[in-house]
C-alpha positions as CSV (number, residue, x, y, z in Angstrom):
1,M,47.0,-6.2,-24.0
2,A,43.5,-6.3,-22.6
3,R,43.0,-7.8,-19.2
4,R,41.3,-11.2,-19.1
5,A,38.1,-11.2,-17.1
6,T,36.3,-14.3,-16.0
7,F,32.7,-14.1,-15.0
8,F,31.0,-16.6,-12.6
9,G,27.2,-16.7,-12.2
10,F,26.4,-14.4,-15.2
11,E,24.7,-16.9,-17.5
12,P,21.5,-14.9,-18.0
13,W,23.5,-11.8,-19.1
14,K,26.4,-13.6,-20.9
15,N,25.6,-11.9,-24.3
16,H,25.7,-8.4,-22.6
17,I,29.0,-8.8,-20.9
18,P,31.3,-7.8,-23.8
19,K,29.4,-4.5,-24.1
20,W,29.4,-4.0,-20.3
21,F,33.2,-4.6,-20.1
22,P,34.5,-3.5,-23.6
23,D,38.1,-3.1,-22.3
24,R,38.4,-6.7,-21.1
25,N,38.8,-10.1,-22.8
26,C,35.7,-11.7,-21.3
27,R,34.9,-15.3,-20.5
28,V,31.7,-16.6,-18.8
29,V,31.8,-19.7,-16.6
30,T,29.0,-21.8,-15.2
31,R,27.8,-21.1,-11.7
32,N,27.5,-24.9,-11.0
33,P,30.3,-25.7,-8.5
34,E,30.6,-29.4,-9.5
35,L,30.7,-28.5,-13.2
36,M,33.3,-25.8,-12.5
37,L,35.6,-28.3,-10.8
38,R,35.2,-30.8,-13.6
39,R,36.2,-28.2,-16.2
40,G,39.3,-27.3,-14.2
41,W,38.1,-24.1,-12.5
42,P,39.3,-22.2,-10.6
43,F,42.8,-23.6,-11.4
44,R,42.5,-22.4,-15.1
45,L,42.6,-18.8,-13.8
46,L,46.4,-19.4,-13.1
47,L,47.0,-20.0,-16.8
48,S,46.3,-16.4,-17.8
49,P,48.3,-13.3,-16.7
50,R,46.5,-10.1,-15.9
51,Q,43.5,-12.0,-14.7
52,E,40.4,-10.6,-13.0
53,V,37.3,-12.4,-11.6
54,F,33.8,-11.0,-11.4
55,V,30.9,-12.9,-9.6
56,W,27.2,-12.1,-9.7
57,G,26.2,-11.3,-6.1
58,F,27.0,-14.4,-4.1
59,K,26.3,-16.9,-6.8
60,H,29.7,-18.5,-6.6
61,P,31.2,-21.3,-4.4
62,P,32.9,-19.9,-1.3
63,F,36.3,-21.4,-2.2
64,L,36.5,-19.1,-5.3
65,R,37.1,-15.9,-3.3
66,K,39.7,-17.6,-1.1
67,F,41.4,-19.0,-4.1
68,C,41.7,-15.6,-5.7
69,R,42.9,-14.0,-2.5
70,L,45.6,-16.7,-2.2
71,F,46.9,-16.1,-5.7
72,G,46.5,-12.3,-5.8
73,I,43.7,-12.3,-8.4
74,P,41.5,-9.2,-8.3
75,F,37.9,-10.2,-7.3
76,F,34.7,-8.2,-7.7
77,H,31.1,-8.6,-6.8
78,V,28.5,-7.4,-9.3
79,E,24.8,-6.8,-8.7
80,D,21.8,-5.0,-10.2
81,G,21.9,-1.3,-9.9
82,F,19.0,0.8,-8.5
83,V,17.4,1.9,-11.8
84,R,17.2,-1.4,-13.6
85,S,14.7,-2.3,-16.3
86,V,11.1,-2.3,-17.5
87,S,10.7,-5.9,-16.5
88,L,11.9,-8.3,-13.9
89,G,15.3,-9.9,-13.7
90,A,13.6,-13.3,-13.3
91,L,12.1,-12.7,-16.7
92,R,15.6,-12.3,-18.1
93,A,15.4,-8.5,-18.6
94,A,19.1,-7.3,-18.6
95,P,19.9,-4.6,-16.0
96,A,20.5,-1.1,-17.2
97,A,22.7,-0.4,-14.1
98,L,25.3,-2.4,-12.3
99,I,27.2,-2.0,-9.0
100,I,30.7,-3.4,-9.0
101,D,32.3,-3.7,-5.5
102,R,35.7,-5.1,-4.5
103,R,34.7,-5.9,-0.9
104,T,31.2,-7.3,-1.0
105,T,27.7,-6.6,-2.3
106,H,26.0,-3.3,-1.3
107,Y,23.3,-5.2,0.6
108,D,25.7,-7.2,2.8
109,A,25.2,-5.6,6.2
110,Q,27.6,-8.0,7.8
111,N,30.7,-6.6,6.1
112,P,31.7,-3.2,4.8
113,S,31.4,-2.6,1.1
114,D,33.1,-0.1,-1.1
115,L,29.8,1.9,-1.1
116,E,29.7,1.9,2.7
117,R,33.3,3.1,2.8
118,T,32.4,6.0,0.5
119,L,29.4,6.9,2.6
120,Q,31.6,6.8,5.6
121,T,34.4,9.1,4.2
122,Y,33.4,11.1,1.1
123,D,33.3,14.9,1.5
124,F,30.0,15.6,-0.1
125,A,30.0,19.3,1.0
126,A,33.1,19.9,-1.0
127,D,31.7,18.4,-4.2
128,S,29.1,20.9,-5.3
129,T,29.1,19.5,-8.9
130,L,28.2,16.0,-7.7
131,M,25.5,17.3,-5.4
132,E,24.0,19.5,-8.1
133,R,23.9,16.5,-10.4
134,A,22.3,14.4,-7.6
135,D,19.6,16.9,-7.1
136,K,18.9,17.0,-10.9
137,C,18.7,13.2,-11.1
138,I,16.5,12.9,-8.0
139,R,14.1,15.4,-9.6
140,M,14.1,13.4,-12.9
141,L,13.3,10.1,-11.1
142,L,10.4,11.7,-9.2
143,D,9.0,13.7,-12.1
144,L,9.2,10.8,-14.5
145,R,8.1,8.3,-11.8
146,V,11.0,5.9,-12.6
147,S,11.8,3.1,-10.1
148,K,13.8,-0.1,-10.2
149,Y,11.6,-2.4,-12.3
150,N,9.1,0.1,-13.9
151,L,6.5,-2.6,-14.8
152,G,3.6,-2.0,-12.4
153,R,0.2,-0.6,-13.5
154,S,-0.6,3.0,-12.8
155,V,-3.8,3.2,-10.8
156,D,-5.9,5.7,-8.9
157,M,-5.1,4.6,-5.3
158,G,-8.3,6.2,-4.1
159,T,-10.4,3.6,-6.0
160,I,-8.5,0.9,-3.9
161,L,-8.2,2.6,-0.6
162,G,-11.2,4.8,-0.5
163,P,-11.2,8.4,0.9
164,K,-8.4,9.2,3.3
165,S,-9.5,9.6,6.8
166,K,-6.5,8.5,8.8
167,K,-2.7,8.0,8.7
168,R,-1.6,5.6,6.0
169,V,1.3,3.2,6.6
170,L,2.8,1.4,3.5
171,V,4.4,-2.0,4.2
172,I,6.8,-3.0,1.4
173,G,7.0,-6.7,0.8
174,Q,10.1,-8.5,-0.5
175,V,11.0,-11.9,-1.7
176,E,11.6,-13.4,1.7
177,T,14.3,-15.9,0.5
178,D,16.3,-13.1,-1.3
179,A,19.9,-12.5,-0.5
180,A,19.1,-8.9,0.4
181,I,17.3,-10.2,3.5
182,A,19.7,-13.0,4.2
183,F,22.7,-10.7,4.2
184,G,20.9,-7.5,5.3
185,C,19.0,-8.6,8.3
186,D,20.4,-10.0,11.6
187,R,17.3,-12.2,12.3
188,P,14.7,-14.1,10.4
189,V,11.7,-11.9,9.5
190,T,8.8,-12.3,7.1
191,N,6.6,-9.8,5.3
192,N,3.7,-10.8,7.6
193,D,6.0,-10.1,10.6
194,L,6.5,-6.6,9.1
195,V,2.8,-6.0,8.6
196,R,2.1,-7.0,12.2
197,L,4.8,-4.7,13.5
198,A,3.5,-1.8,11.5
199,A,-0.1,-2.4,12.7
200,S,1.0,-2.7,16.4
201,E,3.1,0.5,16.2
202,N,0.4,2.5,14.3
203,Q,-2.9,1.9,16.1
204,G,-5.8,3.4,14.2
205,A,-3.8,3.9,11.0
206,Q,-4.7,2.3,7.6
207,I,-2.0,-0.3,6.9
208,I,-1.4,-1.0,3.2
209,Y,0.7,-4.1,2.2
210,K,2.4,-4.1,-1.2
211,P,3.8,-7.6,-2.0
212,H,6.9,-7.8,-4.1
213,P,6.3,-7.7,-7.9
214,E,8.2,-11.0,-8.5
215,V,5.8,-12.7,-6.1
216,L,2.7,-11.1,-7.7
217,H,4.0,-12.1,-11.2
218,G,4.7,-15.6,-10.1
219,T,8.4,-15.6,-10.9
220,R,9.3,-16.1,-7.2
221,V,7.6,-17.8,-4.3
222,G,6.7,-16.1,-1.1
223,V,7.2,-17.6,2.3
224,S,4.3,-16.0,4.2
225,D,0.7,-15.9,3.0
226,P,-0.8,-12.3,2.8
227,A,-4.2,-13.8,3.6
228,E,-3.0,-14.4,7.2
229,V,-2.7,-10.6,7.8
230,A,-5.6,-9.5,5.6
231,D,-7.5,-8.6,8.8
232,L,-4.8,-6.0,9.6
233,C,-4.2,-4.4,6.2
234,V,-5.3,-3.7,2.7
235,V,-3.3,-6.1,0.5
236,L,-2.5,-4.7,-2.9
237,N,-3.0,-7.9,-5.0
238,E,-2.1,-6.2,-8.3
239,D,1.3,-4.8,-9.1
240,V,0.7,-1.1,-8.8
241,T,3.6,1.3,-9.6
242,P,5.9,2.2,-6.7
243,A,5.2,5.9,-7.3
244,D,1.5,5.4,-7.0
245,A,1.9,3.4,-3.8
246,L,4.3,5.9,-2.3
247,D,2.1,8.9,-3.2
248,C,-0.5,7.7,-0.6
249,A,1.9,6.8,2.2
250,D,2.6,8.9,5.3
251,H,5.1,6.3,6.7
252,V,6.8,3.3,5.1
253,Y,8.0,0.1,6.8
254,T,10.5,-2.2,5.1
255,I,13.0,-4.9,5.8
256,T,15.7,-3.9,3.3
257,S,13.7,-2.9,0.2
258,L,15.0,-0.2,-2.2
259,M,11.5,1.2,-2.2
260,G,12.3,2.4,1.3
261,F,15.0,4.6,-0.2
262,E,12.6,5.8,-2.9
263,A,10.3,6.8,0.0
264,L,13.1,8.8,1.6
265,L,13.7,10.7,-1.6
266,R,10.1,11.8,-1.4
267,G,10.5,12.9,2.2
268,I,8.5,10.0,3.7
269,P,9.6,8.7,7.1
270,V,11.0,5.1,6.8
271,T,11.3,2.3,9.4
272,C,13.9,-0.3,8.5
273,I,13.9,-3.7,10.2
274,G,17.1,-4.8,8.5
275,L,20.1,-2.7,7.4
276,P,20.0,-1.8,3.7
277,F,22.8,0.4,2.3
278,Y,20.8,3.6,3.1
279,A,20.1,2.7,6.8
280,G,22.3,3.5,9.7
281,W,23.1,7.0,8.6
282,G,20.5,8.9,10.5
283,A,18.0,9.2,7.6
284,T,15.8,6.3,8.7
285,D,14.2,4.8,11.8
286,D,16.5,1.8,12.3
287,R,15.7,-1.4,14.3
288,Q,19.0,-3.1,13.6
289,P,22.2,-1.7,15.1
290,S,25.0,-0.5,12.8
291,P,28.1,0.1,14.9
292,R,30.3,0.7,11.8
293,R,28.0,3.5,10.4
294,M,28.7,6.4,12.6
295,R,28.2,9.3,10.2
296,R,25.0,11.3,9.7
297,L,24.0,11.7,6.1
298,S,21.0,13.1,4.1
299,A,19.1,11.1,1.5
300,R,20.6,13.2,-1.3
301,E,24.1,12.4,-0.1
302,I,23.3,8.7,0.1
303,F,21.9,9.0,-3.4
304,A,25.0,10.7,-4.7
305,A,27.2,7.9,-3.5
306,A,25.0,5.0,-4.5
307,Y,23.5,6.1,-7.8
308,L,26.3,8.3,-9.1
309,L,29.7,7.3,-7.6
310,H,29.1,3.5,-7.4
311,S,26.8,2.7,-10.3
312,H,27.6,2.0,-13.9
313,Y,24.8,2.6,-16.5
314,F,24.0,1.0,-19.9
315,D,21.5,1.8,-22.6
316,P,18.5,-0.5,-21.9
317,E,18.3,-1.5,-25.6
318,T,21.8,-1.4,-26.9
319,G,23.7,-2.3,-23.8
320,E,26.3,0.5,-24.5
321,P,27.7,2.5,-21.6
322,T,25.7,5.7,-20.8
323,S,24.7,8.0,-17.9
324,L,22.0,7.8,-15.3
325,E,20.2,10.7,-16.9
326,T,19.9,8.8,-20.2
327,V,18.8,5.6,-18.5
328,I,16.0,7.4,-16.6
329,R,14.7,9.0,-19.8
330,R,15.0,5.7,-21.8
331,L,13.2,3.6,-19.1
332,S,10.5,6.2,-18.9
333,D,10.0,6.1,-22.7
334,M,10.1,2.3,-22.8
335,R,7.6,2.0,-19.9
336,D,5.2,4.3,-21.6
337,V,5.0,2.4,-24.8
338,A,5.5,-1.2,-23.6
339,P,2.6,-3.5,-22.7
340,L,2.4,-4.5,-19.1
341,Q,4.5,-7.7,-18.5
342,Q,2.0,-10.5,-17.8
343,P,2.7,-13.2,-15.3
344,Q,4.2,-16.4,-16.6
């Protein structure tokens, strides 16, 4: 008999869940805590044997995890993977990749995740097949210029920045209220703070600030105003592709953005103010201590663990399970024929 799986916080993706979890009897529950209790959750979990619980990120009431631990119900965090879509999650584009973790989300620097454990212990040198596949996938991502969202406009950065005459430092903006910062950074920090730090540490360099696409497209609200640091940097006020922005960078500053890892894959030095999954392993310039992360790893080893060992992939159009290689090709094809997503 198929296991019963109950999903909390998945409303935007509820129609995709049966394809993502075809071997489970799936049920989607509201993320509203008051409504949950009125409908008898989480106590209804006790009525079904072979029960599992999946939650989207941290979009669940804290008591739910404690309840599951008390009654021995397997509990999993689910989040977007690293090669996601040709649009924004806020625009209801379903992810083509998921990360499923028993311990916590991959961006939670406060607690060790399954991914962190793998990075700490896996013998990458002994797994030549995995590393050969990682090299192939990295080359595909770079050659096809595929990123997480794949919706920015391809531009000639020279027309925006002018001729290069000095070092260029790219500052990656994020949604400042996002959980990736709340759980990945040990102190409050804004995008403007990051711009000011990059400018102070790189006197004479050209500072380029790329706001987050969700802020540019109006689906999320920023905390800091780019106009306040416009005297220190060139602000990219249109959503240019990550590949174009990274092509012009000699150094990247980020809080916890995935674009920092995409820079590492291109051999660009990266300074991290927070502690994303790829920091703390010796591949980045880290400003937040990571006493748990004692091992030294290369970007390709981190890629192998995060993108291959800990990610699940689904066809962007059908939702059926597939491979990273297929998702890269499909997103590249979809991006090349799809019109640019306009702000709403």
